[in-house]
C-alpha positions as CSV (number, residue, x, y, z in Angstrom):
1,M,124.3,143.3,113.2
2,T,122.7,141.9,116.5
3,L,119.0,141.0,116.5
4,S,118.3,143.5,119.2
5,R,119.9,146.3,117.1
6,L,117.9,145.2,113.9
7,F,114.6,145.1,115.7
8,G,115.3,148.5,117.2
9,I,116.2,150.0,113.9
10,L,113.1,148.5,112.2
11,S,110.8,149.7,115.1
12,A,112.2,153.2,114.9
13,I,111.6,153.2,111.1
14,V,108.1,151.9,111.6
15,A,107.3,154.5,114.3
16,A,108.8,157.4,112.2
17,L,106.7,156.3,109.1
18,F,103.5,156.0,111.2
19,C,104.0,159.5,112.4
20,A,104.6,160.8,108.9
21,S,101.4,158.9,107.7
22,L,99.4,160.9,110.3
23,L,101.0,164.1,109.3
24,I,101.1,163.9,105.4
25,G,98.0,164.4,103.4
26,P,96.2,166.7,100.9
27,A,94.5,168.8,103.6
28,G,97.7,170.7,104.3
29,F,97.2,171.0,108.1
30,G,100.2,172.3,110.1
31,I,102.1,169.8,112.3
32,G,101.1,171.4,115.6
33,D,97.4,171.8,114.6
34,S,97.4,168.2,113.5
35,I,99.0,166.8,116.8
36,S,96.7,169.0,118.9
37,A,93.5,167.8,117.0
38,L,94.7,164.0,117.2
39,I,95.3,164.3,121.0
40,R,93.0,167.0,122.4
41,G,90.4,167.2,119.6
42,D,91.1,170.8,118.9
43,G,89.3,172.0,115.6
44,E,86.3,170.1,114.5
45,A,87.6,169.8,110.8
46,V,91.3,168.9,111.7
47,T,90.0,166.5,114.4
48,L,87.6,164.8,111.9
49,V,90.5,164.3,109.3
50,M,93.2,163.2,111.8
51,R,90.9,160.8,114.0
52,E,88.6,159.3,111.3
53,I,90.8,159.3,108.2
54,R,94.4,159.5,108.7
55,L,94.7,157.5,111.9
56,P,92.7,154.4,110.7
57,R,94.3,154.6,107.3
58,A,98.0,154.5,109.1
59,L,96.7,151.7,111.5
60,L,95.6,149.6,108.5
61,A,98.9,150.2,106.7
62,V,100.7,148.7,109.8
63,M,98.3,145.9,110.0
64,V,98.4,145.0,106.4
65,G,102.1,145.2,106.3
66,V,102.6,143.1,109.4
67,S,100.2,140.5,108.1
68,L,101.8,140.2,104.4
69,G,105.5,140.3,105.7
70,L,105.1,137.8,108.5
71,S,103.0,135.6,106.2
72,G,105.7,135.7,103.5
73,A,108.4,134.7,106.1
74,A,106.3,131.8,107.5
75,L,105.7,130.3,104.0
76,Q,109.3,130.7,102.9
77,G,110.4,129.1,106.0
78,F,108.0,126.2,106.1
79,L,108.3,125.3,102.4
80,R,112.1,126.1,102.4
81,N,111.5,128.1,99.2
82,P,112.7,131.7,98.9
83,L,110.2,132.3,96.1
84,A,107.2,131.4,98.3
85,E,104.7,134.2,98.8
86,P,101.2,134.5,100.6
87,G,99.3,134.3,97.2
88,L,100.9,130.6,96.6
89,I,98.3,129.0,98.6
90,G,95.3,130.8,97.0
91,V,94.0,132.8,99.8
92,T,94.5,136.3,98.1
93,S,92.8,135.3,95.0
94,S,89.9,133.6,97.1
95,A,89.5,136.5,99.2
96,A,89.2,138.9,96.2
97,L,86.6,136.4,94.6
98,G,84.5,136.9,97.8
99,A,84.8,140.6,97.5
100,V,84.1,140.6,93.9
101,I,81.0,138.3,94.2
102,A,79.8,140.9,96.8
103,L,80.3,143.7,94.4
104,Q,78.7,142.1,91.5
105,T,75.5,140.8,93.3
106,G,75.0,144.2,95.1
107,F,75.6,142.6,98.5
108,A,78.4,145.0,99.1
109,A,75.9,148.0,99.0
110,S,73.7,146.5,101.7
111,F,75.8,147.6,104.5
112,A,79.3,149.2,105.2
113,L,81.1,146.0,106.1
114,A,79.6,143.6,103.6
115,L,82.5,143.8,101.3
116,P,85.3,142.9,103.9
117,I,83.2,140.0,105.5
118,S,82.6,138.6,102.0
119,A,86.2,138.6,101.2
120,L,86.8,136.9,104.8
121,I,84.4,134.1,103.9
122,G,86.2,133.6,100.6
123,A,89.5,133.3,102.4
124,L,87.7,130.8,104.9
125,V,86.5,128.7,101.9
126,S,89.9,128.5,100.4
127,V,91.4,127.2,103.6
128,L,88.9,124.6,104.0
129,L,89.5,123.5,100.4
130,L,93.2,123.7,100.8
131,L,93.1,121.4,103.9
132,L,90.8,119.0,102.3
133,L,92.9,118.7,99.0
134,A,96.2,118.6,100.7
135,G,95.0,116.0,103.2
136,P,96.3,115.6,106.9
137,R,99.4,114.0,105.9
138,G,100.3,115.9,102.7
139,G,103.7,117.1,102.1
140,S,104.9,120.7,101.0
141,L,104.6,119.6,97.4
142,T,101.1,118.6,97.9
143,L,100.2,121.8,99.8
144,I,101.8,123.9,96.9
145,L,100.0,122.0,94.1
146,A,96.6,122.4,96.1
147,G,97.3,126.1,96.6
148,I,97.9,126.6,93.0
149,A,94.8,124.8,91.9
150,I,92.7,126.8,94.3
151,S,94.4,130.1,93.1
152,A,93.7,129.2,89.5
153,L,90.1,128.3,90.1
154,A,89.6,131.6,92.0
155,G,91.1,133.5,89.1
156,A,89.0,131.7,86.7
157,F,85.9,132.6,88.5
158,L,87.3,136.2,88.9
159,S,87.6,136.3,85.2
160,L,84.1,134.9,84.6
161,V,82.4,137.3,86.7
162,L,84.0,140.2,85.0
163,N,83.2,138.7,81.6
164,L,79.6,138.1,82.3
165,S,78.9,141.3,84.3
166,P,76.1,143.2,82.6
167,N,77.1,146.5,84.5
168,P,80.0,148.4,83.5
169,F,79.8,150.5,86.5
170,A,80.3,147.2,88.8
171,V,83.2,146.0,86.6
172,S,85.0,149.4,87.0
173,E,84.4,149.3,90.8
174,I,85.6,145.7,90.9
175,V,88.9,146.4,88.9
176,F,89.6,149.4,91.0
177,W,89.2,147.5,94.3
178,M,91.4,144.8,93.1
179,L,94.3,147.3,92.6
180,G,94.6,147.6,96.3
181,S,94.1,150.9,98.4
182,L,93.9,152.1,102.0
183,S,91.9,155.2,101.1
184,D,88.6,155.9,102.4
185,R,88.9,153.3,105.2
186,S,87.5,153.9,108.8
187,F,87.8,152.2,112.3
188,D,85.0,149.8,111.2
189,H,87.5,148.2,108.9
190,V,90.2,148.3,111.6
191,M,87.7,146.5,114.0
192,I,86.7,143.9,111.5
193,A,90.1,143.0,110.6
194,L,92.2,143.3,113.7
195,P,90.6,140.2,115.6
196,V,91.2,137.9,112.6
197,M,94.6,139.3,111.9
198,M,95.7,138.9,115.6
199,L,94.6,135.3,115.3
200,G,97.0,134.9,112.2
201,W,99.8,136.6,113.9
202,T,99.6,134.6,117.1
203,L,99.5,131.3,115.0
204,L,102.4,132.4,112.9
205,A,104.5,133.8,115.8
206,S,104.4,130.3,117.3
207,L,106.2,128.8,114.3
208,G,109.8,129.9,115.1
209,R,111.2,126.8,116.7
210,G,109.5,124.6,114.2
211,L,110.8,126.5,111.3
212,D,114.3,126.7,112.7
213,A,114.3,122.9,113.1
214,L,112.9,122.5,109.5
215,T,116.0,123.9,108.1
216,L,117.7,120.6,109.1
217,G,115.3,118.7,107.1
218,Q,111.8,117.1,108.0
219,D,113.3,113.8,109.6
220,A,115.6,115.8,111.9
221,A,112.7,118.2,112.9
222,A,110.5,115.2,113.7
223,S,113.2,113.7,115.8
224,M,113.4,117.0,117.8
225,G,109.9,116.7,118.7
226,I,108.2,118.9,116.0
227,H,104.9,117.7,114.9
228,L,104.8,118.5,111.3
229,G,101.1,118.1,110.6
230,R,100.4,120.6,113.6
231,L,103.1,123.0,112.2
232,R,101.6,122.9,108.8
233,L,98.0,123.4,110.2
234,R,99.0,126.5,112.3
235,M,100.9,127.9,109.1
236,V,98.1,127.4,106.8
237,V,95.5,128.9,109.3
238,G,97.7,131.6,110.3
239,V,98.6,132.8,106.7
240,A,94.9,132.5,105.7
241,A,93.8,134.8,108.6
242,S,96.3,137.2,108.2
243,V,96.4,137.6,104.4
244,G,92.6,137.1,104.1
245,A,91.8,140.0,106.5
246,A,94.4,142.1,104.7
247,T,92.9,141.5,101.4
248,A,89.4,142.1,102.6
249,V,90.2,145.6,103.9
250,A,92.8,146.8,101.3
251,G,92.3,144.6,98.1
252,A,95.3,142.6,96.4
253,I,98.6,144.1,97.5
254,G,101.6,142.0,96.2
255,F,105.3,141.6,96.5
256,V,105.4,142.5,100.2
257,G,105.5,138.9,101.5
258,L,107.8,138.1,98.8
259,V,110.5,140.8,98.9
260,V,110.6,141.9,102.5
261,P,112.0,138.4,103.8
262,H,114.6,138.5,101.0
263,I,115.8,141.8,102.1
264,L,116.0,141.0,105.8
265,R,117.3,137.3,105.4
266,R,121.0,138.3,105.7
267,Y,120.5,140.2,108.7
268,V,119.0,137.5,110.8
269,G,121.7,134.9,109.9
270,A,119.2,132.9,107.6
271,R,117.2,131.8,110.7
272,P,113.5,131.4,109.8
273,G,112.4,132.1,113.3
274,A,114.2,135.2,113.7
275,L,113.1,136.4,110.2
276,L,109.3,136.2,111.4
277,P,109.3,139.3,113.6
278,A,111.8,141.1,111.4
279,S,109.5,140.5,108.3
280,A,106.6,141.8,110.2
281,L,108.3,145.1,111.1
282,G,109.7,145.3,107.6
283,G,106.4,144.8,106.0
284,A,104.8,147.4,108.1
285,A,107.4,149.8,107.2
286,M,107.2,149.0,103.4
287,V,103.4,149.4,103.3
288,L,103.6,152.7,105.3
289,A,106.2,154.1,103.0
290,A,104.2,153.2,99.8
291,D,100.9,154.5,101.4
292,I,102.7,157.9,101.9
293,A,104.1,157.7,98.4
294,V,100.9,157.4,96.8
295,R,99.6,160.5,98.5
296,L,102.6,162.5,97.2
297,I,102.7,161.0,93.7
298,L,99.9,162.2,91.5
299,P,97.6,163.2,94.6
300,D,94.8,164.1,92.4
301,R,94.7,160.9,90.4
302,D,94.2,158.4,93.1
303,L,97.1,156.3,92.4
304,K,96.5,152.8,93.9
305,L,98.7,151.3,96.6
306,G,98.8,147.7,94.8
307,V,99.9,149.4,91.5
308,L,102.7,151.2,93.2
309,M,103.8,148.1,95.1
310,A,104.1,146.2,91.9
311,I,106.0,149.0,90.3
312,I,108.6,149.0,93.1
313,G,108.5,145.4,94.2
314,A,109.0,143.7,90.7
315,P,112.3,145.6,89.8
316,L,113.5,145.2,93.5
317,F,112.8,141.5,93.3
318,L,114.8,141.3,90.0
319,H,117.7,143.1,91.5
320,L,117.7,140.6,94.5
321,I,117.7,137.6,92.0
322,Y,120.7,139.3,90.1
323,K,122.6,139.8,93.4
324,T,121.9,136.3,94.4
325,R,123.0,134.8,91.1
326,R,126.3,137.0,91.2
327,Q,127.0,135.7,94.8
328,M,126.5,132.1,93.6
329,T,129.0,132.5,90.6
């Protein structure tokens, strides 16, 4: 399959799922009424649902999927490790810690965007710590170890906050937020996450040539004019911006950045540079499909997106591991 055909198929899938996300929901509006309300604003109630509830939710699903898929492909290409995923460098857990502190202290109730802003601050702090611990010349192993340490530290503080919380309602709110969801999101969430995500996407999209060169080894990449320190800095900041903003608006959603590059790698000839845009589109499709599914499965029980992604992603990843092992024997 050629790259242009692959990108065309993935783009068509994303477009179809985006339209389905706009048209599917518990309100039960007709397709014609929904489209008319979205475009022309016909019908006050229908217009409110389409423009203020479903449209920002669908946009956030695309944004979160692009961020997670692109970040996973970039990390796997840079570390040359197919098991790498966005949570490896501690950004997800640090962003979650920032949000949890905001919920526990009551800062999240002070204004509508206090929660995502706190999560973004947590992600920023983790990046600064990561760069400080890894050092300007640290290799891939140092980066991984620093990320694991930050992730473990953030996880410990998360557990401490939950353990010492005197308010059971705050604990319940924290736990449900950490499960990950796109419900009850507005254009305010889109506007606060989009600039940060676009910064991350721009940095990660620029890594293609460097990641392709890294497949030949660090020495070969350096001889081809690739500055490994700058490449690593762009990768770390790009992943932090993308995943931090995604976690800030949607909570912790796993497996997208791990599974999507695995699925698509064979179709791009195992080229990390080509895998970046493919994984971005694949991630958007996966999150859109999962978000549609949570509305259709137990619609009255508020099934969380992160829970469904884990239920789907873990068996899918095990299947990919099994197939890889069979191909190697």
